[in-house]
C-alpha positions in Angstrom: 0.0 0.0 0.0 1.3 3.5 -0.9 2.2 5.9 1.8 3.1 9.6 1.6 6.8 9.3 0.9 6.0 6.8 -1.9 3.7 9.1 -3.8 5.0 12.6 -3.2 8.0 14.0 -5.1 11.2 13.6 -3.2 12.9 16.6 -1.6 15.7 18.2 -3.6 18.4 16.3 -1.6 16.5 13.0 -1.6 16.1 10.2 -4.2 13.2 8.0 -5.1 15.1 4.8 -5.0 14.2 1.6 -6.9 15.2 -1.8 -5.5 19.0 -1.9 -5.3 18.9 -5.7 -5.9 16.5 -6.2 -8.8 15.6 -2.6 -9.9 11.9 -3.2 -9.4 9.8 -0.2 -8.2 7.0 -1.9 -6.2 7.9 -0.8 -2.6 5.8 -1.9 0.3 6.2 0.1 3.5 7.9 -1.8 6.3 8.9 0.9 8.8 9.2 4.7 9.0 12.6 5.1 10.6 14.0 8.2 12.4 17.7 9.1 12.3 18.9 9.3 15.9 21.5 11.9 14.8 19.6 14.3 12.5 16.0 13.5 13.6 14.9 13.2 10.0 12.6 10.3 8.9 13.1 7.8 6.2 11.0 5.0 4.7 12.3 1.4 4.9 10.4 -0.6 2.3 10.3 -4.2 1.1 10.6 -4.8 -2.6 7.4 -6.5 -3.8 9.4 -8.4 -6.4 12.4 -9.9 -4.6 11.8 -9.1 -0.9 14.9 -6.9 -0.4 14.6 -4.2 2.2 16.0 -0.7 1.5 15.5 3.0 2.1 13.0 4.2 -0.6 13.8 7.9 0.0 17.6 8.1 0.8 19.8 11.3 0.5 21.4 11.7 -2.9 25.1 10.7 -3.2 26.0 14.4 -3.1 24.0 15.1 0.1 24.7 12.0 2.1 28.1 13.1 3.4 26.6 15.4 6.0 24.9 12.5 7.7 28.4 11.1 8.5 29.3 14.3 10.4 28.7 12.5 13.8 30.8 11.6 16.8 31.2 8.1 15.3 32.5 9.6 12.1 35.0 11.8 13.9 36.2 8.8 15.9 37.2 7.0 12.6 40.4 9.1 12.5 41.2 8.8 16.2 43.9 6.3 17.1 42.5 3.7 19.6 44.2 2.5 22.7 46.4 -0.6 22.8 43.7 -2.9 24.4 41.1 -2.0 21.8 43.7 -2.4 19.0 44.7 -5.9 20.3 41.0 -7.0 20.5 40.3 -5.6 17.0 43.3 -7.4 15.5 41.9 -10.7 16.8 38.5 -9.9 15.2 40.2 -8.9 11.9 42.2 -12.2 11.8 38.9 -14.2 12.2 37.1 -12.1 9.7 39.8 -12.3 7.1 40.7 -16.0 7.4 38.0 -17.4 5.0 39.2 -14.9 2.3 42.9 -15.4 2.8 42.7 -19.2 2.7 41.1 -18.9 -0.8 43.6 -16.5 -2.3 47.1 -16.9 -3.6 49.5 -15.4 -0.9 50.9 -13.0 -3.4 47.5 -11.6 -4.5 47.0 -8.0 -3.5 43.8 -7.1 -1.6 41.8 -3.9 -1.9 40.0 -2.7 1.2 37.0 -0.7 0.0 35.5 1.8 2.4 38.7 1.4 4.4 37.7 4.0 7.0 40.6 4.5 9.4 42.7 2.1 7.3 43.0 -0.5 10.1 42.1 -3.5 7.9 44.5 -2.5 5.1 47.2 -1.9 7.7 46.5 -5.2 9.4 46.9 -7.0 6.0 50.1 -5.1 5.3 51.5 -5.9 8.7 50.9 -9.6 8.1 52.7 -9.7 4.8 49.8 -9.1 2.3 50.0 -6.4 -0.4 47.0 -4.2 0.4 45.4 -1.0 -0.7 42.9 1.3 1.0 40.1 3.0 -0.9 37.5 5.5 0.4 35.8 8.8 -0.3 37.9 11.1 1.8 40.9 13.2 0.8 44.3 11.4 0.9 45.6 14.0 3.4 43.6 12.2 6.1 45.3 8.8 5.4 47.7 7.9 8.2 49.4 4.7 7.0 52.3 5.7 4.8 53.4 2.1 4.1 50.0 1.3 2.6 48.8 2.9 -0.7 45.5 4.8 -0.6 43.2 6.1 -3.4 40.2 8.4 -3.1 37.2 7.0 -5.0 33.5 7.5 -5.3 31.0 4.8 -4.7 28.5 6.5 -7.1 28.8 6.9 -10.8 30.6 4.7 -13.3 32.4 2.6 -10.7 35.9 1.4 -10.1 38.5 0.9 -12.8 41.2 -1.8 -13.0 43.8 1.0 -12.3 42.0 1.9 -9.1 42.4 -1.7 -7.9 46.1 -2.2 -8.7 48.9 -2.3 -6.1 52.3 -1.5 -7.4 51.2 -2.5 -10.9 49.7 -5.8 -9.8 46.0 -6.3 -10.0 44.1 -6.9 -6.8 42.4 -10.3 -6.8 40.8 -10.0 -3.4 38.6 -7.3 -1.9 37.3 -6.5 1.6 34.0 -4.7 2.2 33.7 -4.9 6.0 30.6 -3.0 7.1 30.6 -1.1 3.8 28.1 -2.6 1.3 25.1 -1.4 3.3 26.3 2.2 3.0 26.3 2.4 -0.9 23.4 3.3 -3.0 23.8 0.5 -5.6 25.5 -2.4 -3.9 25.2 -4.8 -6.9 26.8 -2.2 -9.1 29.8 -1.8 -6.8 30.3 -5.6 -6.8 30.0 -5.7 -10.5 32.7 -3.0 -10.9 35.0 -5.1 -8.7 34.4 -8.1 -10.9 35.0 -6.1 -14.1 38.3 -4.8 -12.4 39.7 -8.3 -12.0 38.7 -9.1 -8.4 37.8 -12.8 -8.0 37.2 -13.0 -4.2 35.3 -10.6 -1.9 34.9 -10.7 1.8 31.5 -9.1 2.8 30.4 -8.3 6.3 27.0 -6.6 6.7 24.3 -6.2 9.4 21.8 -9.1 9.2 18.2 -8.0 9.0 17.4 -11.6 9.7 18.8 -11.3 13.2 16.6 -12.8 15.9 16.5 -9.4 17.7 15.3 -7.3 14.8 11.6 -8.0 15.5 11.7 -7.5 19.3 13.8 -4.3 19.0 11.6 -2.8 16.2 12.7 0.6 14.9 15.1 1.0 17.7 17.4 -1.7 16.3 20.7 0.0 16.1 21.7 -1.4 12.7 18.9 0.3 10.9 21.0 3.4 11.3 19.2 5.5 8.6 20.3 7.1 6.3 23.8 5.8 6.6 22.6 2.3 6.0 20.7 2.2 2.7 20.2 -1.6 2.0 19.3 -4.1 4.7 20.6 -7.6 3.9 19.4 -11.1 4.5 21.4 -14.1 3.3 19.0 -14.3 0.3 19.5 -10.6 -0.6 23.2 -11.0 -0.4 23.1 -14.0 -2.7 21.0 -12.1 -5.2 23.3 -9.1 -5.2 26.3 -11.4 -5.7 24.7 -13.3 -8.6 23.8 -10.1 -10.4 27.4 -9.0 -10.2 28.9 -12.2 -11.4 29.8 -13.8 -8.0 28.5 -16.7 -6.0 28.4 -17.0 -2.2 31.1 -19.6 -1.4 31.0 -19.3 2.4 28.3 -17.8 4.6 28.1 -17.5 8.4 26.8 -15.2 11.1 28.2 -13.9 14.4 27.0 -11.6 17.1 27.8 -8.0 17.9 26.0 -6.1 20.7 22.5 -5.3 19.7 21.0 -4.5 23.2 23.2 -1.7 24.5 23.6 -0.1 21.1 19.8 -0.2 20.4 19.2 1.3 23.9 21.6 4.0 22.8 19.6 4.7 19.7 16.3 4.6 21.5 17.5 7.1 24.1 18.8 9.5 21.4 15.5 9.2 19.6 13.7 10.0 22.9 15.8 13.2 23.4 16.5 15.3 26.4 19.6 15.9 28.4 19.2 12.9 30.8 18.6 10.5 27.9 21.6 11.8 26.0 23.8 11.4 29.1 22.7 7.7 29.6 23.1 7.1 25.8 26.7 8.1 26.0 27.5 5.2 28.3 25.8 2.8 25.8 27.6 4.2 22.7 28.7 1.6 20.1 32.4 2.3 20.7 32.0 2.2 24.5 33.1 -0.5 27.0 29.5 -1.7 27.7 28.8 -2.4 24.0 32.3 -3.8 23.6 31.8 -6.3 26.4 28.4 -7.2 25.2 29.8 -7.9 21.7 32.3 -10.3 23.2 29.5 -12.2 25.0 27.2 -12.2 22.1 29.8 -13.1 19.4 29.5 -16.9 19.6 25.7 -17.1 19.9 24.4 -14.0 18.1 23.5 -13.5 14.4 23.9 -9.7 14.2 26.0 -9.8 11.0 26.4 -11.8 7.8 30.0 -12.9 7.1 30.4 -14.1 3.5 33.1 -14.8 0.9 32.0 -14.2 -2.7 33.8 -16.0 -5.5 33.7 -15.1 -9.2 31.2 -17.5 -10.8 33.6 -18.6 -13.5 36.0 -20.0 -10.9 
């Protein structure tokens, strides 16, 4: 059934998005979501053709940058402490293992949406040729031993030159908590395939998590409008197939969903007291970190997959 945002013309800095998985334009309203940072509302819809869930009225690629001007965005370029770094390295090693065991040890790896560069630097430190790619200016890159290129996730896509490390084509790619942020995820995967990448590690929030229903619109990993597509295992398989990949390995693991969702709910409620309590429950805080450790083995917060080119 139609709702207001599905029938009225979008604002100047909003898109009317078709399904990012199958391109159909038969949205069915699932939830109206409020951004806990900007207080704006967005429509999460289900595609009537393939069942994918996505934001039907996201910001344009030109406008979306301002939604990343948040405390979490600022922290991306802040060096973490030694304990956090050690715990993060253990997580990286587990995340990367299914990709690394499938790749030639000499194959370069491109880290798309590299953020603070920690994954690319981890790979370099462990003897893998790596490359960081993201949307920000190279002056913000702080890993001089690892090459970095500024790219756009909108438009014509990545070129083979973008994906080369010291003249050697990257065969592996990492998109760790990135694919949900791009407007056209299948197109980004297709540009990787066209650029010579044969293996891609994907980690995305799992909208099939057992806690999505009970937590409702407070579920932290809705995170509109920074998250644009909401993945299930089936949605990820469809995106992969459209881009020329198959899912060779798929698993789930837990991150904290309770403290972070309480953080989001408190910010949505507003008020000085709610904001003060929310700070203690922030996603990068010790409470959420400890809860992620406990939930890791039993939770299903994220999908963890390795895509392999379908001609291999």
